[in-house]
C-alpha positions in Angstrom: 56.1 -6.6 -123.0 57.1 -9.5 -120.3 59.8 -8.5 -117.9 62.5 -10.3 -120.0 61.6 -7.8 -123.3 61.0 -4.9 -120.8 65.0 -5.1 -119.6 66.3 -6.4 -123.0 64.7 -2.4 -124.4 66.0 -0.9 -121.4 69.5 -2.3 -122.3 68.9 -1.7 -125.8 68.3 2.3 -125.3 71.3 2.4 -123.2 73.3 1.3 -125.7 72.0 3.4 -128.1 72.6 6.7 -125.8 76.1 5.7 -124.8 76.8 5.6 -128.9 75.5 9.3 -129.2 78.1 10.0 -126.4 80.8 8.7 -127.9 81.5 5.8 -125.6 81.9 2.1 -125.7 80.3 1.0 -122.3 79.2 2.3 -119.0 79.1 1.2 -115.6 76.6 0.7 -113.6 76.6 0.0 -109.4 73.6 0.0 -106.5 75.1 2.6 -104.9 73.8 6.7 -104.6 75.8 10.2 -104.6 76.7 9.3 -101.0 77.4 5.7 -100.9 74.5 4.3 -99.2 74.1 0.6 -98.6 70.5 1.0 -99.0 69.2 3.9 -102.1 66.3 5.6 -102.7 63.9 4.1 -105.7 65.7 7.0 -107.9 69.2 5.7 -107.8 67.8 2.0 -108.1 69.8 2.1 -111.9 70.9 -1.2 -111.7 67.4 -2.8 -111.0 65.9 -0.6 -113.2 68.2 -2.0 -116.1 68.8 -5.4 -115.1 66.2 -6.7 -112.7 68.5 -7.5 -110.3 67.1 -6.9 -106.7 69.8 -7.6 -104.1 71.8 -4.6 -102.0 75.1 -5.1 -103.8 76.7 -5.2 -107.0 77.5 -3.9 -110.3 76.9 -4.0 -114.1 79.0 -3.4 -117.2 77.3 -2.6 -120.3 79.6 -2.6 -123.6 78.8 -1.6 -127.2 80.4 0.2 -130.0 83.8 -0.9 -130.8 84.1 -2.7 -127.6 80.9 -5.2 -129.1 77.3 -6.2 -127.6 78.5 -7.9 -124.4 77.0 -7.3 -120.9 78.0 -8.6 -117.1 76.4 -8.2 -113.7 78.7 -8.6 -110.8 77.8 -9.8 -107.3 79.1 -11.6 -104.7 78.8 -14.9 -102.8 75.8 -13.7 -100.7 73.8 -13.7 -104.3 74.8 -15.8 -106.8 71.6 -17.7 -106.7 69.4 -14.9 -107.1 71.3 -12.9 -110.0 70.6 -16.4 -112.1 66.8 -16.2 -111.1 66.6 -12.0 -111.9 68.8 -11.0 -114.8 68.9 -12.6 -118.3 71.8 -14.9 -119.1 71.0 -14.2 -122.4 71.7 -10.4 -121.8 74.4 -10.7 -119.3 77.6 -12.7 -118.0 77.2 -13.9 -114.6 80.5 -12.7 -112.7 82.1 -13.6 -109.0 83.3 -11.1 -106.6 85.9 -10.8 -105.1 87.1 -13.7 -108.2 86.9 -10.6 -110.6 85.6 -7.2 -110.6 84.2 -4.7 -113.5 87.6 -3.1 -114.5 89.2 -6.9 -114.8 86.3 -8.1 -117.1 85.9 -4.6 -118.9 89.9 -5.1 -119.3 89.5 -8.9 -120.7 86.5 -8.1 -122.9 86.6 -3.9 -124.5 89.8 -3.5 -127.2 92.4 -0.9 -126.7 91.2 2.7 -128.0 87.8 1.8 -126.2 86.1 5.0 -124.0 84.3 3.4 -121.1 82.3 5.8 -118.7 81.3 6.4 -115.5 79.1 8.4 -113.4 81.7 10.6 -110.8 79.3 10.6 -108.3 78.8 7.0 -108.0 82.5 5.9 -107.3 85.3 6.1 -104.8 88.8 7.9 -105.8 90.3 4.8 -104.8 87.9 2.9 -107.1 88.5 5.6 -110.2 92.0 5.4 -109.7 92.7 1.9 -109.9 90.2 1.2 -112.6 92.0 4.1 -114.3 95.8 2.4 -113.8 94.4 -1.0 -114.8 92.6 0.2 -117.9 95.3 2.8 -118.9 97.7 -0.2 -119.6 95.5 -1.6 -122.2 94.8 1.9 -123.9 91.2 1.6 -122.4 89.9 5.1 -121.6 88.1 5.7 -118.4 86.0 9.0 -118.9 83.3 10.8 -116.7 80.2 11.7 -117.3 79.1 15.4 -116.5 75.1 13.6 -116.0 74.3 9.9 -116.0 73.7 8.4 -119.5 71.3 5.9 -117.6 69.1 8.7 -115.8 68.4 10.2 -119.6 66.6 7.0 -121.0 64.9 6.0 -117.6 61.9 7.9 -118.6 59.8 7.5 -115.5 62.7 7.5 -113.0 61.5 8.9 -109.5 62.4 12.1 -108.3 64.8 12.2 -104.9 62.6 12.5 -101.6 61.4 15.7 -100.3 59.7 14.5 -97.3 61.0 17.3 -94.0 63.9 16.0 -92.4 62.5 15.9 -88.3 64.5 16.3 -85.1 66.1 13.4 -83.2 65.3 14.4 -79.9 67.9 14.3 -77.1 66.0 11.9 -75.1 66.9 9.5 -77.4 70.4 10.3 -78.6 71.7 11.2 -75.3 74.1 13.8 -76.7 73.1 17.0 -77.8 74.4 18.0 -81.7 76.4 20.7 -80.3 78.3 18.6 -78.0 79.1 16.4 -81.1 80.0 19.1 -83.1 82.5 20.4 -80.6 83.7 17.0 -80.4 84.6 16.9 -84.1 85.6 20.6 -84.2 88.1 19.6 -81.2 89.2 16.6 -83.8 89.6 19.0 -86.7 91.9 21.6 -84.6 94.1 18.8 -82.9 94.6 17.5 -86.6 95.5 21.3 -87.9 92.4 20.8 -90.2 90.0 23.6 -91.0 86.7 21.4 -92.1 85.6 18.2 -92.7 83.4 16.9 -95.5 80.4 14.5 -94.1 78.8 12.7 -97.1 77.0 9.6 -95.2 73.7 10.4 -94.6 73.8 8.0 -91.3 76.9 10.0 -90.3 74.9 13.4 -90.8 71.7 12.4 -89.2 73.8 11.1 -85.9 76.1 13.9 -85.8 72.8 17.0 -86.5 70.4 14.4 -84.3 67.8 14.3 -87.3 66.4 11.7 -89.2 64.5 11.2 -92.6 62.2 9.0 -94.4 64.3 9.4 -97.8 65.7 5.8 -98.0 63.6 2.6 -97.5 64.6 0.9 -94.3 67.6 3.6 -93.2 65.6 6.8 -91.4 68.1 9.3 -92.8 67.2 12.9 -95.0 69.4 13.4 -97.8 71.9 15.5 -97.5 75.5 17.1 -96.9 77.6 18.8 -94.3 80.5 20.2 -94.3 81.6 20.9 -90.3 84.0 23.7 -89.5 86.9 23.8 -87.2 85.1 26.5 -84.9 82.2 23.7 -84.0 79.4 25.4 -87.2 78.8 23.4 -89.7 77.0 24.1 -93.5 74.0 21.3 -94.2 73.2 21.4 -97.8 69.3 20.0 -98.0 66.3 20.6 -100.2 64.3 23.6 -99.3 61.2 21.2 -99.5 63.0 19.2 -96.4 63.3 22.2 -94.4 60.7 23.1 -91.8 60.2 25.2 -89.3 60.8 22.9 -86.1 63.9 21.4 -88.0 65.6 25.2 -88.3 65.1 25.7 -84.6 66.5 22.7 -83.8 69.7 23.1 -85.9 70.0 26.4 -83.8 72.1 29.4 -85.3 75.7 27.3 -85.7 74.1 25.4 -88.3 74.1 27.2 -91.6 71.0 25.4 -94.2 71.5 25.9 -98.0 70.0 24.4 -100.7 71.6 21.0 -101.7 72.2 21.8 -105.3 74.2 24.3 -103.8 76.7 21.8 -102.3 79.2 21.9 -105.2 79.5 26.2 -104.9 80.1 24.9 -101.1 82.9 23.2 -101.8 84.5 25.8 -103.6 84.7 28.1 -101.1 87.1 25.7 -99.2 90.4 27.0 -101.4 93.2 27.6 -99.3 91.7 25.6 -96.1 93.0 22.3 -95.6 89.8 19.2 -95.5 89.5 15.9 -94.3 87.6 13.8 -96.5 86.7 9.7 -96.2 88.0 8.0 -99.1 85.8 5.1 -98.6 82.7 7.3 -98.2 83.3 10.6 -100.2 82.6 10.2 -104.2 85.4 11.2 -106.4 83.5 14.0 -107.7 83.8 15.8 -104.4 87.5 14.9 -104.3 88.0 16.3 -108.2 86.0 19.5 -106.9 88.1 20.5 -103.6 91.2 20.0 -106.2 90.0 22.4 -108.3 88.6 24.9 -105.9 92.5 24.8 -104.5 91.7 22.7 -101.4 94.3 20.8 -99.2 92.8 17.4 -99.3 93.6 15.0 -96.4 92.9 11.7 -96.1 90.8 10.6 -92.9 88.1 8.7 -91.7 84.9 10.2 -91.3 84.8 11.4 -87.7 81.5 10.8 -86.5 82.1 7.0 -87.5 83.7 5.3 -84.3 81.7 7.8 -82.2 78.4 6.9 -83.8 79.3 3.3 -83.1 80.1 3.3 -79.3 76.1 3.5 -77.9 75.9 5.9 -75.1 73.6 4.6 -72.2 70.6 6.8 -72.8 71.0 4.9 -76.6 72.0 1.4 -75.1 68.8 2.2 -73.0 66.3 2.7 -75.9 67.7 -0.1 -77.6 67.2 -2.8 -74.7 63.7 -1.3 -75.1 63.1 -1.5 -78.5 64.8 -5.4 -78.2 62.0 -6.5 -75.7 59.3 -4.8 -77.7 60.3 -6.2 -81.0 61.1 -9.5 -79.3 57.7 -10.1 -78.0 56.3 -9.5 -81.8 58.9 -11.6 -83.0 57.0 -14.4 -80.4 53.8 -13.8 -80.8 54.9 -14.6 -85.0 56.8 -17.8 -84.0 53.7 -19.0 -81.6 51.2 -17.8 -84.5 54.2 -19.9 -87.3 54.0 -23.1 -84.9 50.6 -23.8 -85.6 49.7 -22.0 -88.9 52.6 -23.0 -90.9 52.1 -27.3 -91.1 48.7 -26.4 -91.9 49.1 -24.8 -95.4 47.6 -22.3 -96.8 50.8 -19.8 -95.7 53.6 -18.7 -98.4 56.7 -16.9 -97.8 54.8 -13.5 -98.6 51.9 -14.4 -96.3 54.1 -14.9 -94.1 56.3 -12.2 -94.2 53.1 -9.9 -93.5 51.9 -11.5 -90.4 55.1 -11.1 -88.8 54.7 -6.8 -90.1 51.6 -7.0 -88.8 52.7 -8.2 -85.3 55.4 -5.4 -85.2 52.8 -2.5 -86.4 50.7 -3.4 -83.6 53.3 -1.9 -81.4 52.3 1.0 -82.5 55.6 2.4 -82.5 57.3 0.6 -85.9 58.7 3.5 -88.0 60.1 1.0 -90.6 61.5 -2.4 -90.9 65.0 -2.2 -90.8 65.6 -4.2 -94.3 63.3 -6.2 -96.7 62.4 -9.5 -94.3 63.8 -12.9 -95.5 61.4 -14.8 -95.8 62.7 -17.9 -97.2 61.4 -21.7 -97.1 62.7 -24.3 -98.3 65.5 -24.4 -101.0 64.8 -20.3 -101.0 66.2 -20.1 -97.2 69.1 -21.4 -98.6 69.9 -18.1 -100.5 71.3 -16.0 -97.1 70.2 -12.6 -98.4 66.7 -14.1 -100.3 64.2 -11.4 -101.0 60.8 -12.6 -101.8 58.4 -11.4 -104.7 55.5 -12.8 -106.5 57.8 -14.8 -108.8 59.6 -16.3 -105.9 57.0 -16.7 -103.4 56.9 -20.3 -102.4 53.9 -22.0 -100.2 55.0 -23.0 -97.0 54.4 -26.9 -96.3 55.3 -29.8 -93.9 58.9 -31.4 -93.9 61.5 -28.5 -94.2 62.7 -25.4 -92.9 62.1 -21.7 -92.7 64.0 -19.0 -92.1 63.2 -15.6 -91.2 65.5 -12.8 -91.0 64.1 -9.4 -89.9 64.0 -6.5 -87.8 62.5 -3.5 -87.0 63.7 0.7 -86.8 61.6 2.2 -83.6 62.8 5.7 -82.5 64.2 4.2 -79.6 66.8 1.3 -81.6 67.1 -0.5 -84.6 66.4 -4.8 -84.6 68.0 -7.2 -86.1 67.0 -11.0 -85.7 67.0 -14.7 -87.3 65.1 -17.4 -86.2 65.0 -20.7 -88.1 62.0 -22.8 -87.4 61.4 -26.5 -88.6 57.3 -26.9 -90.0 57.0 -30.8 -89.7 59.1 -33.2 -88.5 63.1 -32.0 -89.5 65.7 -34.6 -90.8 68.5 -35.7 -88.9 70.5 -33.3 -91.2 68.8 -30.3 -90.5 69.1 -31.1 -86.2 72.6 -31.5 -86.6 73.4 -28.5 -88.7 71.1 -26.3 -86.7 72.8 -27.6 -83.5 76.5 -26.9 -85.0 75.5 -23.5 -85.7 73.8 -23.2 -82.5 77.1 -24.1 -80.8 79.0 -21.6 -83.0 76.4 -19.2 -82.1 77.0 -19.8 -77.9 81.0 -19.7 -78.4 81.0 -16.0 -79.7 78.3 -15.4 -77.4 80.5 -16.5 -74.6 84.0 -15.8 -75.8 86.1 -12.9 -73.4 89.0 -11.4 -75.4 91.5 -8.4 -74.6 91.0 -4.6 -75.5 92.3 -4.3 -79.5 90.9 -7.6 -80.6 89.2 -7.3 -83.9 86.0 -9.3 -85.5 88.5 -10.7 -87.7 90.2 -13.1 -84.6 86.2 -14.1 -83.3 85.1 -15.4 -86.3 86.4 -18.8 -85.9 84.9 -19.5 -83.2 81.2 -19.6 -84.9 82.3 -21.6 -87.3 84.0 -24.6 -86.0 81.9 -26.7 -85.7 80.9 -26.5 -89.0 84.3 -27.0 -90.1 84.4 -29.9 -88.2 82.1 -31.7 -90.8 83.9 -29.9 -93.7 81.1 -27.1 -94.5 81.0 -23.7 -93.7 78.6 -20.4 -94.6 79.4 -17.7 -97.4 78.7 -14.6 -95.5 80.2 -12.5 -92.3 79.4 -13.5 -88.8 78.6 -9.9 -87.4 78.1 -6.7 -88.2 77.7 -3.3 -86.4 73.9 -2.2 -85.9 73.2 1.8 -85.6 70.8 3.1 -83.0 67.6 4.0 -85.0 70.1 4.1 -87.9 71.8 1.9 -90.3 71.3 -1.8 -89.7 74.8 -2.0 -91.2 76.7 0.0 -89.2 80.6 -0.1 -89.6 83.4 0.0 -88.7 82.8 -3.2 -86.6 82.8 -6.3 -88.5 82.8 -10.1 -87.2 84.0 -11.8 -90.5 86.8 -13.8 -91.7 90.1 -11.5 -92.6 89.9 -10.6 -96.7 92.9 -8.8 -97.1 92.1 -5.7 -94.9 88.5 -5.8 -96.0 86.7 -2.7 -94.2 85.4 -3.3 -90.5 87.5 -7.0 -90.4 90.5 -5.7 -88.5 88.2 -2.8 -86.5 89.4 -3.1 -82.8 85.9 -3.9 -81.1 85.7 -1.2 -77.9 82.8 -1.5 -75.1 79.5 -0.4 -76.5 79.5 -1.2 -79.8 76.3 -3.4 -81.1 77.0 -6.2 -83.3 74.8 -9.7 -84.8 75.9 -13.2 -83.9 74.4 -14.9 -86.8 75.8 -17.8 -88.3 74.3 -20.1 -90.2 74.3 -22.8 -92.7 72.9 -23.0 -96.6 72.4 -26.4 -98.4 71.9 -25.2 -101.6 68.2 -26.0 -102.8 67.6 -27.9 -99.9 67.4 -25.4 -97.1 68.9 -22.6 -94.7 69.8 -21.8 -91.3 70.3 -18.9 -89.1 70.5 -18.0 -85.5 70.9 -14.3 -85.3 71.0 -12.2 -82.0 72.1 -8.8 -81.5 75.1 -8.3 -79.0 76.6 -5.5 -77.0 80.5 -5.2 -76.3 81.0 -4.5 -72.6 84.2 -4.7 -70.3 84.5 -8.0 -68.9 86.1 -8.1 -65.3 88.4 -11.6 -64.8 90.1 -12.3 -61.6 93.6 -11.9 -62.1 93.1 -10.6 -65.3 96.5 -8.7 -66.5 95.2 -6.4 -69.0 91.5 -5.2 -69.8 89.1 -7.3 -70.9 85.5 -7.5 -72.7 83.0 -9.7 -73.1 79.2 -9.9 -75.3 76.0 -8.8 -73.5 73.6 -10.5 -75.4 70.8 -8.2 -76.2 68.0 -9.9 -78.8 65.5 -12.2 -77.1 63.3 -14.8 -78.9 63.1 -18.7 -78.2 64.9 -20.9 -80.1 63.1 -23.9 -82.1 63.7 -26.8 -79.4 62.5 -29.3 -82.4 66.0 -28.1 -83.9 68.3 -29.1 -81.0 70.1 -32.2 -80.7 71.1 -31.7 -76.4 73.3 -34.7 -77.0 75.4 -32.4 -79.4 75.6 -30.1 -76.4 78.0 -29.8 -73.4 77.4 -28.5 -70.3 78.2 -25.1 -70.5 76.4 -24.9 -73.6 73.4 -26.1 -72.8 73.7 -23.9 -69.6 74.0 -20.8 -72.0 70.4 -22.1 -73.5 68.7 -22.6 -70.7 69.8 -19.0 -69.1 69.2 -17.6 -72.6 65.7 -18.9 -72.3 65.1 -18.4 -68.7 66.0 -14.2 -69.8 63.8 -14.7 -72.6 61.2 -15.4 -70.6 62.2 -12.5 -68.1 62.3 -10.3 -70.6 59.3 -11.1 -73.0 56.5 -12.5 -70.7 55.7 -8.8 -69.3 54.9 -8.0 -72.8 52.9 -10.6 -73.6 49.1 -11.8 -72.9 48.5 -15.0 -71.1 48.3 -17.0 -73.7 51.1 -15.9 -75.4 53.3 -16.1 -72.3 51.7 -19.7 -71.2 53.3 -20.5 -75.0 56.5 -19.0 -74.4 56.7 -21.1 -71.1 56.9 -24.2 -72.8 58.9 -23.3 -75.3 61.3 -21.9 -72.7 61.2 -24.5 -70.6 64.9 -26.0 -69.8 67.0 -28.3 -72.0 67.7 -32.0 -70.9 70.8 -33.7 -71.7 69.9 -36.8 -73.9 
């Protein structure tokens, strides 16, 4: 059976199951019960059903009185990818935010239709908003007791039962008891009895634990309830609990079976409980309401504390960046000679980079699937190569590689664009414009209280001057041996209060700096370094000021830089950056690699 036939059969099986349950449709998001960005294989329901391999999106399947229609919903990052992976015969392609699953259902399902949803896979605000829209047309939104897709997914993987492990204070910089006490103080000051912690990276940070349950993010599947007395209840599969974990958690953390979580919510009857509406699913709100708890909507209290890195975490991050930058530099040297010769592909290049990271002996995982895109594939910002899309790398175009590693002392994320052969004048111009925007953001100085949306224009201004842009954010937060995409901070266009864009930047927050340019069907460009917000002393300043320190070090492709387009300050930045690349990475490299790096890092001269 071909892949297309396989997905048709799965769609038909789901429709049969929906009919048996009296449903006329069902909504399938890419998410798990923890609202994670990256999810375990057991929760990859949309990929199994449709073939879509991106990390964000959803699908709607209609049947019965609603007719045999279906749609997939993705944002601008995945416009090209979805058409390559999902059958247009079976699904409409719908853009986000231009439309939404709720709006599409409202337009395509008749009055009286019953549309199912899994309350463990949607937020409470999504449920209420969708209810309001569909109720107006007489369409019923129905919570299901069990997911109908799981009922037809015969070989669905089981959730991981790998052991959870302790994350030592030598990496965390603060012990878990101190973190619990800080959150307990917050609860007390707000007149609250407990908070539900559902985000996996929040639990990992709060309790100083890690795991291997989700690809690329070192977390353990669990839930936690933190109480105002500083104690906590951790709900986790028994198979994941070791004597070492019990000793690490101590007596103040009570351990329960993961399956007892709903009963644990029932014990909060009469209590005032903080719940994050962005991170806790609708089912948790419903259970607390049924139990008689008083719900207070608050942002997860670990989010900001986790985002502001302490000195130990920053020391670890710098060590991880040096280690990772050396591996990437070895790769760039290899790529410079091997790619123009031919015989390499997107997959083989990604495999070579992975091998070099593994040679550090400290790599725990990649921090995300490597984006290894040559030519037209590089024009898809979140492209993920597989056997069906794998292009040979040949001379005469650009190769974009966006990658990162998970190390016990830090998380990395870096993008470099490489000219394979002689680049065109257009490629050089666009690369240099992207570089100018990258430098403008790197050099930004701004007052405390500035939000990411207020800085985004700095990175886009030189592209805008030519009437071009890029359809993704400029910067995202990054965790400390945790999620490579970590909130709450973000640098992006302001879009109706989109999460993170209006969050004030604070000293200690790590973000990416990654402007780009993408010419559909031809090539893509992105330059990405990680930066940390730091206090900036300005003579005569009348308010506290902030700036960025660059953390990522790896050479830029000199053949793509038109130095005549750079002003003196920009050339000075490139030269100072390359000098620091040499200082930091030189001691990490063998003689031949160090000599190559020295040549790549020689000063630019004005043309």
